[in-house]
N, C-alpha and C positions, 0 to 999 in steps of 0.2 A: 750640152743637153744631157749627156749621160750622167754627169755629176749631179745635175738637178734631179733627174729621175731617181738616181740612187739615194739621194737625200730624202726624197719623198717616200720611197719605199722603206727606207730605214725608219723614218718618222712614223709611218703607218704600222710598221712591225712593232715599234715601241708602244704605240697606242693600243694595238691588239693585245700585247703582253700585259700592259697595265689594266685593260679591261678584264682580261683572264685572271689576273691576280686579284682584282677587286671582287670578281665573282666567287673565287676560292675563299677570300676572306669572309664574304657574306655567308657562304655555305658552311664554313667552319663555325662562324658565330651562331648560325641556326642550330647546328648540330649540338654545340655546347649548351645552348638555351633549352633545346629538347631534352637533353640528358638531365640538365638541372631541374626542369619542370617535372620530369618523371620521378626524379629522386624526391622532390618536395611532395608530389602526389602520394608516393609510397609511404613516406614518413607520415603524411596526414592520415592515411588509412590506418597505419599502425597505431598512431596516437589516438585516434577515435575508437579503434577497437579496444585499446587498453583502458581508456576511460569508461567505455561501455561495460567492460568486464568488471572494473573496479566498482562501478556503480551498482551493477547487479549483485556483486558479492555483499556490498553493504545492505542493499535493499532487501535481499532475501535472508540475511543473517541477523541484522540489527534494526532495520527500517520497518516501515509499516506494511511491507509487502508479504506475499506468499506465493508459492509456485502457481497457484490458481487464483483467479480474481474472486476472492472470498475473504471474509473476516478471518484473521489469523491470531494466534495467541502463542502457544509454547514454543520453545526453541527446539532444534533438531534432536536434542538428547532427551526430550521428554519421555517419561515412562510409557511402556506399552503393556496394557493389560493389568494395570495396578493403580490404586488410588494412593496419593501421597498427601498427607495432611489434610484430607477432606473430612468433614463431619459425618456423622451417621445420617443417612437419608431419613431416618425416623424423626429427625429434627423438624422436618417439613410438615409433620403431623397429618399428612394426607388430606390437607385442606387448602383453601384459597387464602393467601395473604394479601392485604391491602396496605397501601401507604403512599408516600410521596418521594420524589427525587428532585432535588433542587440543583440547577445548574447556574453558575455565574451569579449566584445570590438572588436572582430575580426571575428565573424561568422555572416554574413549578409544574412538575409532571405528576398526575395521578398514575399509580402503577398498581398492577395486580400480578401476583405470582401463583402458578398452578402447582401446588404441592402434591396433588394427586397424580398428574400426568408426568411431572418432572421432579420427583422427590429429591434426587441427589443434587441436582443444580439449585433447586429451591433451598435446600439446606445450606448449601454453600453461600448463597446470596443473603439468606437470613443471617448467618453467622458473620459475614463480612459487614453487614449493616450494623449489627449489634456491637461489633468490635470497633466501629468507627473506621474501618479500612478504607471506605470509599471516599471519605472527606479529604479534599485536596488532590485527589487523583484527576488526571486530565482525560479529555476525549481527544485522542491523537490522530484518528483516521476518519476521513469523511469521504463518502462516495455520493455523487449527484447525478449520475447518468440515468436516463429513462430505463426502468427495469432493473437498475442496480443502484440503490440509494439507501445509505445507512450512516450512522454515526457510531463509531466504536470507542468504548471508554474502559477505564478501570485498570490500565497497565500499571504494573508495580513501579516502574521507573519512567513512564511516559514515552517509551520508544516503541512499544508494542511487544517487547520480549516477554516471555513468560516468567513465572515465579518458580524457581527450582525446588522450593519447599512446598509447593501446592499445585496439585493437578489431579483430575478425576475423570471418571467415566462410568458407565458407558454413555453413549448418545441416547437421549430421551425425547420423546414427543417430536421427532423431526417430521415435516410434512411429506407425505407420499408423493406429492406432485412437485416437490422442490420449490414451491412458491411460498414466500414469506410475506404476509399481508402488511400493509401499512399499520404501524403501531406496535409490531411485534417486538418483543425483547428476547433475543437469543444469545446463547453462549458462543463466544469466539473460541476457536481451537486451531491447532496445527493441522495442515492437510494430511490425510490418510492415517490419522492417530485419533482413535475414539477416546483415548484416555488422556488427552491433552487439554481438556476443559480446565478453566481456572477462574481467576478473578474477572477476566475480561468479558464484556458482553457488548452486543450491538443493538441499537434502536433502529428499526426499519422506518425510514421516513417517506418511502414510496414503494408500493408493491415490487418486490424483488425476487428474481429467480436465481437460486444458487444450485448449481448442479451437484449432486452427491458424488463423493470420491470413494475410494476403496473402503473407508471407514463408515460412510453413510452421509447423512445430512448434518444439520446443526440443531442442537437442543433448543426448542422453544420453551423458555422458562416462564414467560408471562406476556403482558402487553401493557401499553400506555393507555390509560382510560380517559385522560384529560391533559390539556395543555400542549399537545403535540404541535398544534398550529403555531404556538409561541416559539417553540424550538426551531421550526422550520423557518419562521419569519426572521428570527434574530440571529440564527447561526447557520443553518444549512443553506438557506437561499443566498447567503453572502459569498458562498463558494469556497474554493479550495486555495490555499496559499500557493501560488505558482512556483515558488522556490522549492516546494516539497512534493510536487506532483510526480507520481510514480508511473511506471509503465502500464499499469492496469487502470490508470485514470483516477486513483485515489491519492489522498495526501492529507496533511494536517488542515483543519478548518481555518479559513482566513480570520475568523473571529476566535481567539483563543478561548477554550471552553474547559471549565473545571467543575467537578462535582463538589458542591458545597454542603450537601446533607442528603442522607437517605433514612427514612423511618418506615418501619413495617410493623403490622400488628395482625 
């Protein structure tokens, strides 16, 4: 009997040892998996942060964005307090200029520029039109949110970067209430720099509020007098290309848009 009892006790001891070892193995495996999962999570956070940083660097330096959700133009080294390559504001002749702007060959906008209220911007617009600058330039940035709706055009290279050989100020004819009515044509510029206006402009396709920065608001150079509904129907209502959507909700229009002609008189 003693031998049988000893055998049973030894068997139970072995079984307890096996169960203990099994629990230890499970615990060790769980610890390893926990460490692995933590390392993967940390690596994921680092990767996402790196991608976000890289995206922001591109977005704010070469993309269509700006530090504030507003039309942007010149690069960070744009001149401050000086005009570069800009025509004499007297070119605007202190009068109203009328004409047309054609987009994609079949969207014709009637436009009107206010040479009395915005002589410097009007002079630049008139010269660009006379020189044929606008032809073939793209509209690279679209906003379609309620209260923040515009199409920005005229970039030298289609990226939204400014022209290093052309910039001017000061800001002219900016609205005191920061509200830009539907149909407004205004000059795009770099944030906090009143002398970074250039070739780029934006057409407001729905009443938009743009808060003033340290430089002020945005020069209203004129307005669209006809055809805006066609632009909205054919381009802006089609939305933004999701592959280009930026953090401020703007991006390239889903329908590629190019200026095919501007005439003024």
